[in-house]
C-alpha positions as CSV (number, residue, x, y, z in Angstrom):
1,M,-4.1,2.1,-23.9
2,F,-5.7,3.5,-21.1
3,D,-6.5,7.1,-19.3
4,F,-7.9,7.0,-15.9
5,S,-7.8,9.5,-12.8
6,I,-7.9,8.6,-9.1
7,A,-8.9,11.5,-6.3
8,I,-7.2,10.9,-3.2
9,A,-7.6,13.6,-0.6
10,G,-8.8,15.9,-2.7
11,K,-6.0,15.7,-5.3
12,K,-6.6,14.4,-8.6
13,I,-4.1,11.7,-10.3
14,R,-4.2,10.4,-13.6
15,F,-2.3,8.1,-15.5
16,K,-2.4,8.0,-19.7
17,Y,-0.8,5.3,-21.4
18,D,-1.1,5.6,-25.1
19,G,0.9,2.4,-26.8
20,N,-1.2,-1.0,-27.7
21,K,1.1,-3.6,-25.5
22,V,-1.1,-3.4,-22.1
23,D,-4.6,-1.8,-21.6
24,Y,-6.6,-1.4,-18.2
25,D,-9.9,-0.8,-17.3
26,P,-10.1,0.8,-14.0
27,L,-13.4,-0.1,-12.8
28,S,-13.1,-4.0,-13.9
29,S,-10.6,-4.5,-10.9
30,D,-9.9,-3.6,-7.4
31,E,-7.2,-1.8,-7.0
32,F,-8.5,1.7,-8.4
33,K,-11.8,1.1,-9.1
34,L,-13.3,3.2,-6.0
35,F,-11.2,6.1,-6.1
36,V,-11.8,6.6,-10.2
37,C,-13.0,10.1,-10.6
38,N,-14.4,12.4,-13.0
39,E,-12.3,12.3,-16.3
40,T,-13.5,15.6,-17.1
41,E,-11.8,18.2,-14.6
42,K,-8.6,19.2,-14.9
43,E,-5.9,16.9,-12.9
44,D,-3.4,17.9,-10.1
45,L,-0.8,15.5,-11.6
46,L,-0.8,13.8,-15.1
47,F,2.0,10.6,-15.2
48,N,2.2,9.0,-18.7
49,I,3.2,5.7,-19.0
50,E,6.2,4.2,-21.1
51,Y,6.0,0.5,-21.2
52,G,9.2,-1.7,-22.3
53,N,11.4,1.8,-22.0
54,M,13.7,2.5,-19.4
55,P,15.9,5.7,-19.8
56,D,19.7,6.7,-18.5
57,I,18.9,9.0,-16.1
58,Q,22.8,10.7,-15.5
59,N,23.7,13.5,-12.7
60,K,21.3,11.6,-9.6
61,R,22.0,12.4,-6.5
62,K,20.3,9.6,-4.1
63,V,18.3,11.1,-1.0
64,F,16.5,8.0,0.2
65,G,16.6,4.0,-0.1
66,V,15.1,1.3,1.4
67,D,17.5,-2.5,1.5
68,D,18.7,-1.8,-1.9
69,S,15.1,-2.1,-3.0
70,W,13.6,1.3,-4.0
71,A,15.4,4.4,-3.9
72,L,14.6,8.5,-4.3
73,S,16.9,10.8,-6.0
74,V,17.1,14.4,-7.2
75,I,17.6,15.4,-10.3
76,D,18.0,19.3,-11.5
77,D,14.7,19.7,-12.5
78,G,12.7,17.3,-10.2
79,M,12.7,13.5,-8.6
80,V,13.4,10.0,-9.4
81,L,12.0,7.5,-7.6
82,E,13.5,3.5,-9.0
83,Y,12.6,0.1,-8.4
84,K,14.8,-2.7,-8.2
85,D,14.5,-6.0,-10.0
86,R,14.2,-8.0,-6.9
87,N,15.3,-11.2,-9.0
88,L,18.0,-9.4,-11.3
89,E,20.9,-7.4,-9.6
90,G,21.5,-4.4,-11.7
91,R,17.8,-3.9,-13.3
92,I,15.7,-1.5,-12.4
93,E,12.3,-2.6,-12.7
94,R,10.3,0.6,-12.5
95,M,11.2,4.0,-12.4
96,A,9.2,7.7,-12.6
97,V,10.4,10.7,-13.2
98,F,8.7,13.6,-11.9
99,D,9.1,17.7,-12.0
100,K,9.7,19.6,-8.3
101,E,6.2,20.7,-8.1
102,M,4.7,17.7,-8.8
103,T,2.5,18.4,-11.3
104,K,3.3,15.7,-14.2
105,G,5.9,13.0,-14.4
106,T,6.4,9.6,-16.4
107,I,6.4,6.0,-15.1
108,Y,8.9,4.0,-17.0
109,I,7.8,-0.2,-17.3
110,N,11.2,-2.3,-17.9
111,K,8.6,-5.6,-17.9
112,E,9.8,-7.8,-21.0
113,K,13.0,-9.6,-20.0
114,T,14.9,-11.0,-22.9
115,P,15.8,-14.9,-22.6
116,E,18.9,-14.1,-21.6
117,E,17.8,-11.9,-18.9
118,E,15.2,-14.2,-17.8
119,E,17.9,-17.4,-17.3
120,L,20.0,-15.1,-15.5
121,S,17.0,-14.1,-13.3
122,R,16.5,-17.5,-12.8
123,S,19.9,-18.7,-11.7
124,Q,20.6,-15.6,-9.6
125,R,17.2,-16.5,-7.6
126,E,19.1,-19.9,-7.1
127,F,22.0,-18.3,-5.9
128,K,20.3,-16.3,-3.1
129,M,18.6,-19.1,-2.0
130,S,19.9,-20.4,1.3
131,D,19.9,-24.0,1.7
132,E,17.1,-24.5,4.2
133,D,15.2,-22.8,1.4
134,I,16.3,-25.3,-1.6
135,L,15.6,-28.4,1.4
136,K,12.1,-26.7,1.7
137,R,11.5,-26.3,-2.0
138,E,12.7,-30.3,-2.6
139,Q,10.1,-31.4,0.1
140,R,7.5,-29.5,-1.5
141,K,8.2,-31.3,-4.9
142,I,8.2,-34.4,-3.2
143,E,5.0,-33.8,-1.3
144,S,3.3,-32.7,-4.4
145,E,4.3,-35.7,-6.4
146,Q,2.6,-38.1,-3.5
147,R,0.0,-36.0,-3.6
148,R,-0.3,-36.5,-7.6
149,M,0.4,-40.1,-7.1
150,Q,-2.4,-41.0,-4.4
151,R,-4.9,-39.1,-6.5
152,Y,-4.7,-42.2,-9.4
153,L,-4.0,-45.0,-6.6
154,D,-7.5,-44.0,-4.9
155,K,-9.2,-44.1,-8.2
156,G,-7.5,-47.6,-9.3
157,E,-6.2,-46.0,-11.7
158,T,-2.4,-46.9,-13.1
159,V,-0.1,-43.8,-12.1
160,P,0.9,-41.6,-15.9
161,P,4.9,-40.6,-15.8
162,K,5.0,-36.9,-15.0
163,P,5.5,-35.3,-18.1
164,D,9.0,-34.3,-19.8
165,P,10.1,-30.7,-18.8
166,S,11.7,-30.7,-22.3
167,Q,8.5,-30.7,-23.9
168,K,6.4,-28.1,-21.6
169,K,4.0,-25.9,-23.3
170,A,5.4,-22.6,-24.6
171,K,3.8,-20.4,-21.8
172,K,0.9,-18.7,-23.1
173,E,1.2,-15.1,-23.9
174,K,-0.8,-12.7,-21.6
175,T,-3.6,-10.2,-23.3
176,P,-3.1,-7.0,-22.9
177,A,-6.1,-6.9,-20.7
178,E,-4.0,-9.1,-18.4
179,K,-1.1,-7.2,-18.8
180,G,-2.4,-4.2,-17.4
181,K,-3.8,-5.8,-14.6
182,T,-1.0,-6.8,-13.6
183,L,0.8,-3.6,-14.3
184,I,-1.7,-0.9,-12.2
185,S,-1.2,-4.0,-9.2
186,E,2.4,-3.6,-9.0
187,L,2.2,-0.1,-9.5
188,K,-0.2,0.2,-6.4
189,A,1.4,-1.9,-4.2
190,N,5.0,-0.6,-4.4
191,F,5.8,2.8,-6.6
192,F,2.6,4.2,-5.7
193,Q,2.9,4.0,-1.8
194,A,6.6,5.1,-2.0
195,F,5.9,8.2,-4.0
196,L,1.8,9.2,-2.4
197,V,4.3,9.6,0.9
198,E,6.1,12.4,-0.4
199,Y,3.7,14.0,-2.8
200,V,1.8,14.4,0.4
201,A,4.5,15.9,2.6
202,K,5.0,18.0,-0.4
203,K,1.8,19.6,-1.0
204,H,0.6,19.8,2.6
205,M,-2.1,17.4,2.3
206,G,-1.6,15.5,5.5
207,I,0.0,13.0,6.9
208,I,-0.4,9.3,5.8
209,A,-0.8,7.2,9.2
210,H,-1.5,3.7,9.6
211,C,-4.2,3.3,11.2
212,S,-7.9,1.7,10.9
213,T,-11.1,4.1,11.3
214,V,-14.9,2.8,12.1
215,N,-17.5,4.8,12.4
216,Y,-20.7,4.4,14.3
217,K,-23.8,6.1,15.9
218,G,-22.1,9.5,14.0
219,K,-19.3,8.9,15.6
220,T,-15.9,8.5,13.6
221,Y,-12.4,7.0,15.6
222,I,-9.4,6.6,14.3
223,F,-7.2,3.8,15.7
224,M,-3.4,3.6,15.6
225,G,-0.6,1.7,15.9
226,T,2.6,-0.3,14.8
227,S,1.9,-3.3,12.5
228,G,0.7,-6.2,15.3
229,T,-0.9,-3.9,17.4
230,G,-4.1,-4.8,16.7
231,K,-5.2,-2.1,13.7
232,S,-7.9,-4.3,12.0
233,T,-8.4,-6.7,14.7
234,I,-10.2,-3.7,17.2
235,A,-12.0,-2.5,14.0
236,E,-13.3,-6.3,13.0
237,F,-14.5,-6.1,16.7
238,W,-16.5,-2.6,16.2
239,H,-17.7,-4.0,13.0
240,D,-18.7,-7.6,14.1
241,K,-20.0,-6.2,17.4
242,V,-22.2,-3.5,17.3
243,G,-22.2,-3.2,13.1
244,A,-19.7,-0.2,13.0
245,T,-18.7,0.8,9.2
246,V,-15.3,0.1,9.2
247,F,-13.7,2.9,6.7
248,N,-10.2,1.6,6.6
249,D,-7.8,-0.5,8.6
250,D,-4.5,-0.2,6.9
251,R,-3.5,3.6,5.7
252,A,-5.2,6.9,5.7
253,V,-4.6,10.4,4.7
254,I,-5.6,12.6,8.2
255,R,-5.0,16.5,8.1
256,V,-6.5,19.2,10.3
257,E,-8.8,21.5,8.5
258,N,-10.6,24.4,10.3
259,G,-9.9,23.7,13.5
260,K,-11.1,19.9,12.9
261,T,-9.1,16.9,12.5
262,V,-10.2,15.1,9.4
263,F,-9.8,11.5,7.4
264,Y,-9.6,10.9,4.0
265,N,-9.5,7.5,2.6
266,A,-6.6,5.7,0.8
267,P,-6.4,3.2,-2.2
268,W,-4.5,0.4,0.5
269,V,-6.9,-2.1,2.9
270,G,-5.0,-5.1,5.1
271,T,-7.1,-8.1,6.3
272,L,-10.6,-6.5,6.4
273,Y,-11.0,-6.1,2.6
274,K,-14.2,-7.8,2.4
275,K,-15.4,-5.5,5.5
276,A,-13.9,-2.1,4.9
277,Q,-15.7,0.4,3.0
278,L,-12.4,2.4,1.5
279,D,-14.9,4.6,-0.8
280,K,-16.3,6.2,2.5
281,G,-15.5,8.0,5.0
282,S,-13.4,10.9,3.0
283,G,-14.1,14.4,4.7
284,T,-14.9,12.9,7.9
285,A,-14.5,15.0,10.9
286,I,-12.4,12.7,13.7
287,D,-13.9,12.3,17.1
288,G,-11.1,10.4,19.0
289,V,-7.5,9.2,18.3
290,F,-6.5,5.6,20.2
291,L,-2.7,5.0,20.5
292,L,-3.1,0.8,20.4
293,Y,-0.9,-1.6,22.6
294,Q,-1.7,-4.8,23.7
295,H,-2.4,-5.4,27.2
296,T,-3.7,-7.8,30.0
297,E,-6.7,-5.9,30.8
298,N,-8.9,-3.0,28.7
299,L,-7.3,0.3,29.7
300,L,-8.1,3.2,28.3
301,E,-6.4,6.8,29.6
302,K,-6.0,10.3,28.2
303,T,-2.8,11.2,27.0
304,S,-0.9,14.3,27.1
305,K,-0.7,16.6,23.7
306,A,3.2,16.0,23.4
307,I,3.0,12.3,23.8
308,A,0.0,11.8,21.8
309,A,1.9,13.8,18.7
310,T,5.3,11.8,19.2
311,K,3.1,8.6,19.0
312,I,1.2,9.8,16.1
313,F,4.6,10.5,14.3
314,K,6.1,7.3,14.8
315,N,2.9,5.7,13.3
316,T,3.3,7.9,9.8
317,F,5.2,7.9,7.1
318,P,8.0,10.7,7.4
319,V,10.0,12.1,4.8
320,F,13.6,12.0,6.7
321,W,15.1,13.4,3.3
322,N,13.3,16.5,3.5
323,R,13.3,18.5,6.4
324,N,11.0,21.5,5.5
325,D,8.6,18.7,5.0
326,L,9.5,16.2,7.8
327,Q,8.5,19.2,9.8
328,Y,5.7,20.2,8.2
329,I,4.9,16.4,9.2
330,L,5.9,16.8,13.1
331,G,3.4,20.1,13.1
332,V,0.5,18.1,11.8
333,C,0.9,15.7,14.5
334,A,0.7,18.1,17.0
335,D,-2.1,20.0,15.5
336,I,-3.9,16.8,15.9
337,T,-3.8,16.8,19.7
338,K,-5.2,19.8,19.7
339,T,-8.3,19.5,17.9
340,V,-9.2,15.9,18.8
341,P,-8.9,13.7,21.8
342,C,-6.0,11.6,22.1
343,Y,-6.2,8.2,24.1
344,D,-3.4,5.5,24.7
345,L,-5.8,2.2,24.3
346,G,-4.5,-0.9,26.2
347,F,-6.8,-4.1,25.4
348,I,-7.0,-7.7,25.4
349,N,-7.2,-9.6,22.4
350,D,-11.5,-10.1,22.4
351,D,-14.5,-8.2,21.4
352,S,-14.9,-7.0,25.0
353,V,-13.0,-3.8,24.1
354,V,-16.0,-2.7,22.3
355,D,-18.2,-2.6,25.3
356,Y,-15.3,-1.0,27.6
357,L,-15.2,1.9,24.8
358,M,-18.9,2.1,25.0
359,K,-19.0,2.5,28.3
360,E,-15.7,4.3,29.0
361,L,-16.5,7.0,26.2
362,G,-20.8,7.0,26.8
363,I,-22.1,6.3,23.6
């Protein structure tokens, strides 16, 4: 069993499981430990977790889905978020049912497969594999066997036969703590991201944006861009060259408070997992937004409010299925441009961009 709460952008979200199949200590792993908060305070949202169960929800109306992987549906008294088993067609791996106000809900984990489901899952994976994938897999097996043989030959020893697959030992049962760690890791990696997009918009908490954020000499800057444009790269340049603090390099909650654009950290990190400080920066006012693109030279240009708002919106997670919440997100993007200077930043893929920006900004 476990019972813990995390705080994101001022909201307290509680996860509670009363069973004995899994256990989890949020302070012992990296998934949420930097966001764990005081359990004595009343939560804004409570998620009870049901492990090994999956309800049959009727009268669902699907409003959004991604590549037949996850789907968001509405029901009479709330919403349903479903994740399909990637290897077993027709099986739901995880499901969350929550009320319209998003104050309470249940997360259902359909984790235990029967032996028949495991076999069917294996055969479906095989069926989906292309001829090229199968050839690569067989080549890896051959290379692995060659390396195994070479290790013994290098020692001048006789190469023992490979173990008989039929005598293979039964898979060791995971402990409740091991199951719990896997469970929370999977929830954070997929379900919680999709849920938080809906939650942040519904509660008017701001926008969730693809960005990196650095702080240097009391100034905090956000770098936005689609995947591959250099968000993590430019944050790392700032960290390594001048010792700037990296708050994040993947995604964050940004909103406008009292006429200022403010940053709140979220529990996801990209390639800078050893350098980003996810437990810091929340509530910090932003001094500049930089919209990235790769270029043959370092080039900084002030962006008009209308164009900047459009580009910021492109780096958010919009809720296309809800017109009112989508309108709210568009409004936040526009408000950001009214409270903080926004720039287009083209840069060469080296740390000269740090010196260039410091000169241009007068740091």
